[in-house]
C-alpha positions as CSV (number, residue, x, y, z in Angstrom):
1,M,-9.5,10.3,-14.8
2,K,-10.0,7.0,-16.9
3,D,-7.4,6.3,-19.4
4,S,-9.4,5.4,-22.5
5,S,-6.3,4.7,-24.6
6,T,-4.9,2.0,-22.1
7,Q,-8.3,0.4,-21.8
8,Q,-8.8,-0.3,-25.7
9,A,-8.0,-4.1,-26.2
10,A,-5.6,-4.6,-28.9
11,P,-5.5,-7.5,-31.2
12,P,-4.1,-10.5,-29.2
13,V,-0.8,-11.5,-30.6
14,A,-0.5,-15.1,-32.2
15,A,-3.9,-15.9,-31.1
16,K,-4.2,-18.7,-33.4
17,E,-1.3,-20.3,-31.7
18,Q,-2.0,-19.9,-28.0
19,P,-5.0,-20.8,-26.1
20,S,-7.1,-18.2,-24.4
21,A,-6.2,-17.4,-20.8
22,Q,-9.5,-19.3,-19.7
23,T,-8.9,-22.4,-21.5
24,L,-5.3,-22.9,-19.9
25,S,-5.2,-26.0,-18.0
26,T,-3.5,-26.4,-14.6
27,R,-0.8,-28.3,-16.1
28,Q,0.0,-25.5,-18.5
29,I,-0.1,-22.7,-15.9
30,T,2.4,-24.8,-13.8
31,G,4.8,-25.3,-16.7
32,I,4.6,-21.2,-17.3
33,I,5.0,-20.5,-13.7
34,G,7.6,-23.3,-13.1
35,A,9.8,-22.2,-15.9
36,L,9.7,-18.5,-14.9
37,A,10.3,-19.6,-11.1
38,L,13.2,-21.8,-12.2
39,A,14.9,-18.7,-14.0
40,A,14.4,-16.3,-11.2
41,F,15.8,-18.6,-8.8
42,V,19.0,-19.0,-10.9
43,M,19.1,-15.3,-11.7
44,I,18.7,-14.2,-8.0
45,L,21.1,-16.7,-6.9
46,N,23.6,-15.3,-9.2
47,E,22.9,-11.7,-7.5
48,T,24.6,-12.7,-4.4
49,V,27.0,-15.6,-5.8
50,L,30.0,-13.4,-5.9
51,T,30.2,-12.4,-2.3
52,V,32.8,-15.3,-1.4
53,A,34.5,-15.3,-4.8
54,L,35.5,-11.6,-4.7
55,P,38.8,-12.2,-2.9
56,A,39.7,-14.8,-5.6
57,I,38.7,-12.4,-8.4
58,M,40.7,-9.4,-6.7
59,E,43.8,-11.7,-6.8
60,N,43.2,-13.0,-10.4
61,F,42.8,-9.5,-11.9
62,L,45.0,-7.5,-9.5
63,I,42.2,-5.1,-8.7
64,S,41.5,-3.4,-5.4
65,A,38.2,-4.2,-3.1
66,D,36.8,-1.0,-4.1
67,A,37.1,-1.8,-7.7
68,G,35.8,-5.5,-7.1
69,Q,33.0,-4.2,-5.3
70,W,31.7,-2.5,-8.7
71,L,30.5,-6.4,-9.6
72,T,27.9,-5.9,-7.2
73,T,27.3,-2.1,-7.6
74,G,27.0,-2.5,-11.3
75,F,24.7,-5.3,-11.0
76,L,22.4,-3.4,-8.9
77,L,22.5,-0.2,-10.8
78,T,21.4,-1.9,-14.0
79,M,18.5,-3.6,-12.0
80,S,17.4,-0.2,-10.6
81,I,17.4,1.3,-14.2
82,V,15.9,-1.5,-16.0
83,I,13.0,-2.7,-13.6
84,P,11.0,0.5,-13.7
85,M,10.9,0.1,-17.3
86,T,9.4,-3.4,-17.2
87,G,5.9,-2.0,-16.8
88,Y,5.9,-0.5,-20.1
89,L,7.8,-3.8,-21.6
90,L,5.1,-6.0,-20.3
91,Q,2.4,-4.1,-22.1
92,R,4.5,-3.7,-25.6
93,F,5.7,-7.3,-25.7
94,T,4.6,-10.8,-25.3
95,Q,5.6,-12.7,-22.3
96,R,7.1,-15.3,-24.2
97,S,9.6,-12.9,-26.2
98,L,10.3,-11.2,-22.7
99,F,11.1,-14.3,-21.3
100,V,13.5,-15.4,-24.4
101,V,15.2,-12.0,-24.4
102,A,15.8,-12.1,-20.6
103,L,17.2,-15.5,-20.7
104,C,19.3,-15.0,-23.7
105,S,20.7,-11.9,-22.0
106,F,21.6,-13.9,-19.0
107,I,23.2,-16.8,-20.7
108,V,25.4,-14.3,-23.0
109,G,26.5,-12.3,-19.5
110,L,27.2,-16.0,-18.1
111,V,29.4,-17.2,-20.8
112,L,31.2,-13.7,-21.1
113,A,32.0,-13.7,-17.6
114,A,33.3,-17.5,-17.6
115,V,35.7,-16.6,-20.3
116,A,36.4,-12.8,-19.3
117,P,40.0,-12.0,-19.9
118,N,40.1,-8.8,-17.6
119,F,38.0,-7.2,-15.0
120,A,36.3,-4.8,-17.4
121,I,34.9,-7.4,-19.5
122,L,33.6,-9.3,-16.3
123,L,32.1,-6.0,-15.3
124,I,30.1,-5.8,-18.7
125,A,28.9,-9.5,-18.3
126,R,27.4,-8.7,-14.8
127,V,25.6,-5.7,-16.3
128,I,24.2,-8.1,-19.2
129,Q,23.2,-10.5,-16.7
130,A,21.6,-8.1,-14.6
131,I,19.2,-6.8,-17.6
132,G,17.8,-10.5,-17.9
133,T,17.3,-10.5,-14.0
134,A,15.4,-7.3,-14.0
135,I,13.0,-8.6,-16.6
136,V,12.4,-11.8,-15.1
137,L,11.5,-10.9,-11.6
138,P,8.2,-8.7,-12.6
139,L,7.4,-11.4,-15.2
140,L,7.2,-14.0,-12.7
141,M,4.8,-11.9,-10.5
142,T,2.8,-10.5,-13.2
143,S,2.3,-14.1,-14.7
144,T,1.4,-15.4,-11.3
145,L,-1.1,-13.0,-10.8
146,S,-2.9,-13.2,-14.2
147,L,-2.8,-16.8,-14.4
148,V,-3.3,-18.5,-11.2
149,P,-6.9,-18.5,-9.7
150,V,-7.2,-16.4,-6.6
151,K,-8.0,-19.2,-4.4
152,N,-4.5,-20.8,-5.2
153,R,-2.7,-17.6,-5.2
154,G,-1.2,-17.8,-1.8
155,M,0.3,-21.1,-2.3
156,V,1.9,-20.4,-5.6
157,M,3.1,-16.9,-4.2
158,G,4.6,-18.8,-1.2
159,L,6.4,-21.1,-3.6
160,N,7.7,-17.9,-5.6
161,S,8.8,-16.5,-2.0
162,I,11.3,-19.4,-1.9
163,V,12.7,-18.2,-5.0
164,I,13.3,-14.3,-4.1
165,S,14.4,-15.0,-0.3
166,V,16.3,-18.6,-0.4
167,G,18.5,-17.5,-3.5
168,P,20.3,-14.7,-2.0
169,A,20.6,-16.7,1.3
170,I,22.4,-19.7,-0.3
171,G,24.3,-17.7,-2.9
172,P,27.5,-17.3,-0.9
173,T,27.2,-21.1,0.2
174,V,27.2,-22.1,-3.3
175,S,29.9,-20.0,-4.3
176,G,32.1,-20.8,-1.1
177,I,31.9,-24.3,-2.2
178,I,32.6,-23.9,-6.2
179,V,35.5,-21.6,-5.4
180,S,37.2,-23.9,-2.7
181,S,36.9,-26.9,-5.1
182,L,37.3,-25.2,-8.6
183,S,37.7,-21.6,-9.4
184,W,35.5,-18.6,-9.6
185,R,34.9,-19.2,-13.2
186,W,33.1,-22.3,-12.7
187,I,30.2,-20.4,-11.0
188,F,29.1,-19.1,-14.1
189,G,30.3,-22.0,-16.1
190,I,27.8,-24.3,-13.8
191,M,25.1,-21.7,-14.2
192,T,25.3,-21.8,-18.0
193,P,23.8,-25.3,-18.9
194,L,21.2,-24.7,-16.0
195,A,20.2,-21.2,-18.0
196,L,19.9,-23.0,-21.2
197,L,17.6,-25.9,-20.0
198,I,15.5,-23.2,-18.5
199,L,15.4,-21.4,-21.8
200,V,14.3,-24.4,-23.6
201,A,11.7,-25.3,-20.9
202,G,10.3,-21.7,-21.4
203,I,10.0,-21.7,-25.3
204,I,8.0,-25.0,-24.6
205,F,5.7,-24.1,-21.9
206,I,5.2,-20.3,-22.1
207,R,2.4,-19.8,-24.7
208,V,0.1,-17.3,-23.2
209,P,-2.4,-15.1,-25.0
210,S,-1.3,-11.7,-25.0
211,S,-2.7,-8.2,-25.3
212,A,0.6,-6.7,-26.4
213,R,-0.1,-2.9,-28.0
214,K,2.1,-0.9,-30.0
215,L,2.7,1.7,-27.5
216,P,4.9,5.0,-27.9
217,V,7.8,5.2,-25.4
218,D,8.6,8.6,-23.7
219,I,12.3,9.0,-24.2
220,F,12.4,11.7,-21.5
221,S,10.8,9.5,-18.9
222,V,13.5,6.7,-19.6
223,V,16.3,9.2,-18.9
224,L,14.5,10.5,-16.0
225,S,14.0,7.1,-14.7
226,A,17.8,6.1,-15.2
227,F,19.2,9.1,-13.4
228,A,16.6,8.7,-10.5
229,F,16.9,5.1,-9.8
230,G,20.7,4.7,-11.0
231,G,21.7,8.0,-8.9
232,L,19.9,6.8,-5.9
233,V,21.1,3.3,-6.0
234,Y,24.8,4.5,-6.8
235,A,24.5,6.9,-3.7
236,I,23.4,4.1,-1.3
237,S,26.1,1.7,-2.5
238,T,28.8,4.2,-2.2
239,F,27.9,5.8,1.2
240,G,30.1,3.6,3.1
241,A,32.7,5.4,1.5
242,A,31.3,8.9,2.1
243,A,33.8,9.8,4.8
244,E,36.6,9.5,2.5
245,Q,35.0,10.6,-0.6
246,P,31.9,12.3,0.2
247,T,31.3,14.1,-3.0
248,A,30.2,11.1,-5.4
249,P,27.3,9.7,-3.1
250,A,26.5,13.4,-2.2
251,V,26.2,14.5,-6.0
252,S,24.7,11.1,-7.4
253,G,22.1,11.2,-4.4
254,G,21.1,14.9,-5.1
255,I,21.0,14.0,-9.1
256,G,18.8,11.2,-8.2
257,L,16.3,12.9,-6.0
258,V,15.9,15.8,-8.3
259,A,15.6,13.3,-11.2
260,L,13.1,11.3,-9.1
261,A,10.8,14.3,-8.5
262,L,10.8,15.2,-12.2
263,F,9.9,11.4,-13.2
264,I,7.0,11.5,-10.7
265,V,5.5,14.9,-12.2
266,R,6.1,13.6,-15.7
267,Q,4.2,10.3,-15.1
268,L,1.3,12.1,-13.4
269,R,1.0,14.1,-16.3
270,L,1.4,11.4,-19.0
271,A,-1.1,8.8,-17.1
272,P,-4.4,10.6,-18.5
273,T,-2.9,10.0,-22.3
274,G,-1.6,6.3,-21.6
275,R,1.9,7.3,-22.4
276,E,3.4,7.0,-19.1
277,L,6.7,4.9,-18.6
278,L,5.5,3.5,-15.0
279,N,2.0,4.3,-13.9
280,L,2.0,5.3,-10.0
281,K,-1.9,4.9,-9.1
282,P,-1.0,1.9,-7.5
283,F,0.2,3.9,-4.6
284,Q,-3.3,5.3,-4.0
285,N,-3.9,1.9,-2.5
286,R,-2.9,1.5,1.1
287,T,-2.2,-2.2,0.8
288,F,-0.1,-1.9,-2.1
289,T,2.1,1.1,-0.3
290,L,2.4,-0.7,3.0
291,S,3.7,-4.0,1.1
292,V,6.2,-2.0,-0.8
293,V,7.4,-0.5,2.6
294,L,7.4,-4.0,4.4
295,I,9.3,-5.6,1.0
296,M,12.2,-3.1,1.4
297,I,12.4,-3.9,5.1
298,A,12.5,-7.6,4.4
299,M,14.9,-7.2,2.0
300,G,17.1,-4.9,3.7
301,T,17.5,-7.1,6.7
302,L,17.9,-10.2,4.4
303,L,20.7,-8.9,2.6
304,G,22.3,-7.0,5.1
305,T,22.2,-10.1,7.6
306,V,23.4,-12.4,4.5
307,V,26.3,-9.9,3.8
308,I,27.5,-9.5,7.6
309,I,27.0,-13.1,9.1
310,P,29.7,-14.6,7.3
311,I,32.2,-11.7,7.8
312,V,31.4,-11.8,11.5
313,L,31.7,-15.5,11.8
314,H,34.7,-16.1,9.4
315,N,36.9,-12.9,10.5
316,G,35.5,-12.6,14.1
317,A,35.1,-16.6,15.1
318,G,37.5,-18.1,12.7
319,L,34.8,-20.4,11.1
320,S,35.5,-21.7,7.6
321,T,33.3,-20.5,4.5
322,M,31.8,-24.1,4.4
323,T,31.0,-24.3,8.1
324,I,29.0,-21.0,7.8
325,G,27.2,-22.2,4.8
326,F,26.1,-25.3,6.5
327,M,24.9,-23.4,9.4
328,L,22.9,-20.9,7.3
329,L,21.3,-24.0,5.7
330,P,18.6,-24.9,8.3
331,G,17.4,-21.5,7.7
332,G,16.9,-21.9,4.0
333,L,15.2,-25.3,4.5
334,A,12.8,-23.7,7.1
335,Q,11.7,-21.2,4.3
336,V,11.3,-24.1,2.0
337,I,9.1,-25.8,4.3
338,A,7.0,-22.8,5.6
339,A,6.4,-20.7,2.6
340,P,4.1,-23.1,0.8
341,I,2.2,-24.0,4.3
342,F,1.3,-20.6,5.1
343,G,0.7,-19.8,1.3
344,R,-2.2,-22.2,2.0
345,V,-3.1,-20.2,5.2
346,F,-3.3,-17.0,3.2
347,D,-5.4,-18.5,0.6
348,R,-8.0,-19.6,3.4
349,F,-7.8,-16.9,5.9
350,G,-6.2,-13.7,4.2
351,P,-2.8,-11.9,4.8
352,R,-3.2,-11.0,8.4
353,P,-2.4,-14.6,9.8
354,V,0.7,-14.7,7.6
355,L,1.9,-11.0,7.9
356,I,1.6,-10.5,11.3
357,P,3.5,-13.4,12.8
358,G,5.8,-13.1,9.8
359,A,6.7,-9.6,10.9
360,I,7.0,-10.6,14.7
361,L,9.4,-13.5,13.8
362,L,11.5,-11.5,11.4
363,A,12.0,-8.7,14.3
364,S,12.6,-11.3,16.8
365,G,15.4,-12.7,14.6
366,Q,16.9,-9.3,14.4
367,W,17.0,-8.7,18.1
368,L,18.2,-12.0,18.8
369,F,21.0,-11.5,16.4
370,S,21.9,-8.4,18.4
371,T,22.7,-10.5,21.3
372,I,25.3,-12.6,19.7
373,T,28.7,-12.5,21.1
374,L,32.4,-14.5,20.6
375,G,30.8,-16.9,23.3
376,T,27.5,-17.5,21.6
377,P,27.2,-21.3,21.2
378,L,27.0,-22.0,17.3
379,W,23.7,-23.9,17.6
380,L,22.2,-21.0,19.2
381,V,23.1,-18.6,16.1
382,V,21.6,-21.5,14.0
383,A,18.3,-20.9,15.8
384,F,18.4,-17.5,15.6
385,H,18.7,-17.7,11.7
386,V,15.9,-20.1,11.6
387,V,13.6,-18.1,13.5
388,F,14.4,-15.1,11.3
389,S,14.1,-17.2,7.9
390,V,10.6,-18.5,9.1
391,G,9.5,-14.9,9.7
392,L,11.0,-13.8,6.1
393,A,9.2,-17.0,4.7
394,L,6.1,-15.7,6.0
395,L,6.4,-12.1,5.2
396,M,7.3,-12.9,1.6
397,T,4.5,-15.1,0.9
398,G,1.9,-12.5,2.1
399,L,3.4,-9.7,0.6
400,L,3.8,-11.3,-2.9
401,S,0.1,-12.3,-2.8
402,S,-1.1,-9.1,-1.1
403,A,0.8,-6.4,-2.8
404,L,-1.4,-6.2,-6.2
405,S,-4.4,-8.1,-4.8
406,T,-6.4,-4.9,-4.9
407,V,-4.5,-3.4,-7.9
408,P,-6.6,-3.4,-11.2
409,L,-5.5,-6.2,-13.7
410,K,-4.4,-3.3,-16.3
411,L,-1.9,-2.0,-13.8
412,Y,-0.3,-5.4,-12.8
413,G,2.8,-4.8,-14.8
414,H,3.3,-1.3,-13.4
415,G,2.7,-2.3,-9.9
416,S,5.0,-5.1,-10.2
417,A,7.8,-3.0,-11.7
418,I,7.2,-0.5,-8.6
419,F,7.5,-3.6,-6.1
420,N,10.3,-5.2,-7.7
421,T,12.2,-1.7,-7.5
422,G,11.2,-1.5,-3.8
423,Q,13.0,-4.7,-3.4
424,Q,16.2,-3.6,-5.0
425,L,16.3,-0.3,-3.1
426,G,15.5,-2.2,0.1
427,G,18.3,-4.6,-0.5
428,A,21.0,-1.7,-1.4
429,I,19.9,0.2,1.4
430,G,19.9,-2.7,4.0
431,T,23.2,-3.7,2.8
432,T,24.8,-0.4,2.9
433,I,23.8,0.2,6.4
434,F,24.8,-3.0,7.8
435,V,28.3,-3.2,6.4
436,T,28.9,0.7,7.0
437,V,27.8,0.4,10.6
438,L,29.9,-2.9,11.0
439,S,32.9,-1.6,9.4
440,G,32.7,1.9,11.2
441,I,32.4,0.4,14.5
442,A,34.9,-2.3,14.3
443,A,37.7,0.4,12.7
444,T,36.7,2.6,15.9
445,E,37.3,-0.4,18.3
446,A,40.5,-1.4,16.8
447,Q,41.8,2.3,17.1
448,G,41.2,1.8,20.5
449,G,43.2,-1.2,21.0
450,A,40.3,-3.5,21.0
451,P,41.0,-7.2,19.3
452,V,39.6,-7.6,15.9
453,D,36.9,-10.2,16.9
454,A,35.6,-7.8,19.6
455,G,35.3,-5.0,17.2
456,L,33.5,-7.0,14.5
457,F,30.9,-8.4,16.9
458,A,30.4,-4.8,18.4
459,G,29.9,-3.7,14.8
460,A,27.4,-6.4,14.3
461,H,25.6,-5.7,17.3
462,A,24.9,-2.1,16.3
463,A,24.1,-3.2,12.7
464,F,21.4,-5.8,14.0
465,L,19.9,-3.3,16.5
466,I,19.2,-0.8,13.6
467,G,17.7,-3.9,11.4
468,A,15.6,-4.8,14.6
469,I,14.3,-1.1,14.8
470,A,13.2,-1.3,11.0
471,A,11.7,-4.7,11.5
472,T,9.7,-3.5,14.6
473,I,8.1,-0.8,12.3
474,G,7.1,-3.6,10.1
475,I,5.1,-5.3,12.8
476,V,3.2,-1.7,13.0
477,C,2.5,-1.8,9.2
478,A,1.5,-5.4,9.0
479,P,-1.8,-5.6,10.5
480,F,-3.0,-2.7,8.1
481,I,-2.5,-4.8,4.9
482,T,-5.5,-6.3,3.7
483,G,-6.4,-8.4,0.6
484,A,-9.0,-8.4,-2.2
485,K,-12.2,-9.4,-1.5
486,R,-12.7,-13.1,-2.7
487,P,-15.1,-13.8,-5.2
């Protein structure tokens, strides 16, 4: 059914001050995408930057590991609640106003975290940071799709993929360098002036014509969305402790599933009226649906790998945080090089020549990681990580370009919200599975009298096997993803 209310064009906001979309120059578009990409990079870097700093924070505030883990869990919970709402926000407000709100929220969170006198304030600061992050990621994708010509979209999405995949990978390295040299507070102190500069750049460059409309928000949908995605992410994040406290993940997971079912039903009923919070029509497209599945696999293996590799190499092999960081650097550089190159390949030949080899390399990296033992040469671990990273770069480039290529323009905001929600769910699931398997097997091996390093490497072997199986499923999905017909 066609939604007449959503198809009506509203008066452009501040039309006299802004050029039309067709008259934006390449320089203007570059400035807009550049400001958004820089903001997204700093924010995604911030998502994993506390991985190494957590022990210092625990010591500073005299808290347990379970309590400290809420700095990550709370961040993911907030992201999972806010991102589904961005489909509505992108229609209701201008891109510039959303950018300013997102950056201001992020900066307030950074400053609050840097001066936090206790753990509760630090946790609140992380929630505020997550609100800004949740808005910027869909905004970057939607702006790229709406402003960049189709012939150049693959290359630009390749650059965007660097933002999304390299940020989490180097977060622990950056954190380790800062914590070992200064203190954990300087992580936020250094990010604050960078975020301020990006805010100024965005105010200068982001002048995009907008069709923002006064749309009523369905409060019940907002409540259902919060319980659905918040409940599921909380259940996933606490699954590792289910053996000791099975009630919390079971109850939150059950509430999340029931709320998700009600949320889906309500969105389908509201869609014909144009009052839906999140339009689910993009799922009718096979390319979009498979892209969401693949991005969940890619982000799950990425964040799972980023979390357990430092644990295994530090606690199992006795390597310093600095050494581990430099070992992971070649993989990050490989992504920086490969993403724009294969973005051009995507522009010329479509998604399959990018996605199929990307899925194969990603799976190969996970299979290779599963063979690592205490005696594996370090250069070989670096080589395995480069293989995995190149595959990730190709996949991210192809998926970011393909996901919304066959989705109607008016649904870009909703499609982007769904896609980014999939990323967060995939990352949460992957991290939980990898860490739970690693910890469980390591504990079992320790009870049997095995050395700590042997238990950790046994746990890592099992975790990477699960990641390899999931990534192999991605190889099956990749050939069925096609792009939009080129004009």
